[in-house]
Structure formats: structure tokens, C-alpha cells
N, C-alpha and C positions, 0 to 999 in steps of 0.2 A: 278696611270696611268695604272700600269698592273693589280691591283686589279679591277679596273673598266672595264676591258676587252677592254682597249683602247678606250673608249668612253667618258672619262671625259677631255673635251677640256680645261678646266680651268687649269688643271695640266701642260699641254703643253704650255699654255700661260705664266704661272709662270716661267716654266724652260726657255721659250724664252727670257724673260725679264731679267732673272738672267744671261744668257749667253751674252745677248747684253750689260748689264751693265759691264761685264768682258771683253768686246770687243772680244768675241768669236762669230763673226759674222756668220760664216757658220753653227755653231751648232745652233745659234738663229734662223736662217733661216729654219733649219730643224724642229725645234720645232713649230715655227709659222705655217709652212705649215701643219703639223699634226693637230694643233688646228683649222686651218681654214678649213681644209678638213671636219671637224665635224660640225663646226659652223662658217659660213663665214660672219656673220653679226656683225663684230667687227672693226669699222673704225680705232680705235686706234692701232689694232694689224696689219692692212694692212699698215698704216702709219709707225709704227717701222719696219716692214718687209720691206718697201721701203727703209728706212734709213740704214738698214743692207745691203741691195743690193747696195746702194750707196757707203758705206764704202769699199765695194769689188769692185767697179767700174763695177758692173753688171748693165749696164743702162737699159737693156730690163727688167730685173726682177724688177728693181726699178720702172720703167715707169708702168709696170703692176700693181704693188702694189699700187702706188700712184693714178692710174686710178680708182682702187676699192675704196680706201680711199676717194677720192674726190666726187665719186658717191654716197657713203654712207652718207657722211658728206659734203654736198655741201658748207657749210659756213666755211670751214677750209681754211683760206688763205695759211697756211703753206703746206698743201697738194697739192694745185694748184701751189704754187711757186716751190715745189720740182719737181712736174711733169713737169713744164716748164724747169727746170734746167737739167732734164733727156733728155728732147727732144732737147735741145741745145747740150749736149753731143753727141746725135745722128745725130746731125745736120739735125733734122727734123724742120724746122724753122717755118713753118706756124703752125704746132701743139704747137710748143713752145710759139708762139706769142699768141695763142688763150688761152692757159693755164694760161699764165702770165697776160692776160688781165682779166681773172676770178680773179687771185689773187689780181689784183689792184682794182677791184671792191670792194673787202672785206677789203683791207689794202693798203691805199694810201700814208702812211708816211714811207715806208721802201725802202731806197735808193738802196738796194741790189735787189730787185724785179724790181724797175724801171731800173737799169742797165741792167739786164738780158732782161727786156722788150725792151729796146733801142736796143740791139744786135739782138734779134729775129726780131723785126720790120725792122732794116736795111737789115738783111739777107732775109727777106720774102717780100721786096720792099714796106713796109708800111712807106714811108719817112715821112709822117705828124706825125704818131704815134711815129717814131724814134726821131723826133725833140722835140716833147712833153716829151718823156723820157729823152732825154739829158738836157732839161731844168729842170726837176724834180731832176735829179741826181745832177745837179749844185746846186740846192736849198737845198737838203736834206743831201747830203753826207758831214760827218764831215772832217774838213781840215786834221785831222791826219789820215784819211783812204786812204789815197793815192791821186794821181793826176787825172787829167782829161785825158780820153782816147781820144789823139791827132788824132789817125787814125780814130775813129768814128766822130770826129769833121770834118775832112777832107772830109769824104764821104758825110755829111750833107751840 
């Protein structure tokens, strides 16, 4: 990194991944930001940056990173799902609903996405979508993964 005059982004990407694996998320974020300042066309780094921000409960940073990741790799249901989760944490229900709708367009068999979609739909007054989400959760959620959300059922 130093020998390259701070222009070799791959070095920062590698350091960021190492710090992320060691769960040193603040340090990982610093390395990823340095790498992305040099070359921002790495959806996997944006994704991992978002995950690091999520680990620190920095929802703004996570949402920003997952927005970039999903824009660069539009077929990544994980990026869309995580973006939706960030928006839920921010209580930005309509954006959460839209992001989770994209995630479900790409991956319809994940009960966790359906559950988040149901909450976002309920909170953004999309009751038909919330009902669909509830039915999918009933169909897909394993019995050992916990019970049904009675509060959501009462709203529906």
C-alpha cells in the first residue's frame, strides 16, 4: 500500500477482508473506504462494507453501502434484502418495502425476506402484500424457527 503511493486499491480490499474476518469491523470499514475511494466498481466490497456497518448498528452507513452494491449488482437478492433490513431499522417503511420486493423478485423461497416484507408492507399500508407475505411465511418458515407473529396476524 505504501510502496504504491496509496494507489493500489487491492491491498486495502485484502486488508479490509482480513479485518472483517477477525470481526474488527471499524478497521475493516476504514480499509474498504480507502479501496472504494480509488476504485468504486466492486459490488462485493460494497456488500461487505454494508455488513460491517450492520455489525456496528450503523444503519445509515449500511444502507448507503447496500444501495451501491445493489446498483452495481442488480441481481443480488442478498444486497436487496439487507438494504430492506436497514430501511426497517430506520423505520423507512416504503423504501424497505420496495427493496424487499426486489429481493423477492430474485429469491422467493427465503422466509426471512418474506417476514421482513410482511412487516414493511404492514407499516407502509400495503395490506394485500402483507397478507401475501404472511401466507408465504406460514408456508416456508420451519417449525423450529419460532412461532407466528400474532401481532401481525391481528393487524391483518
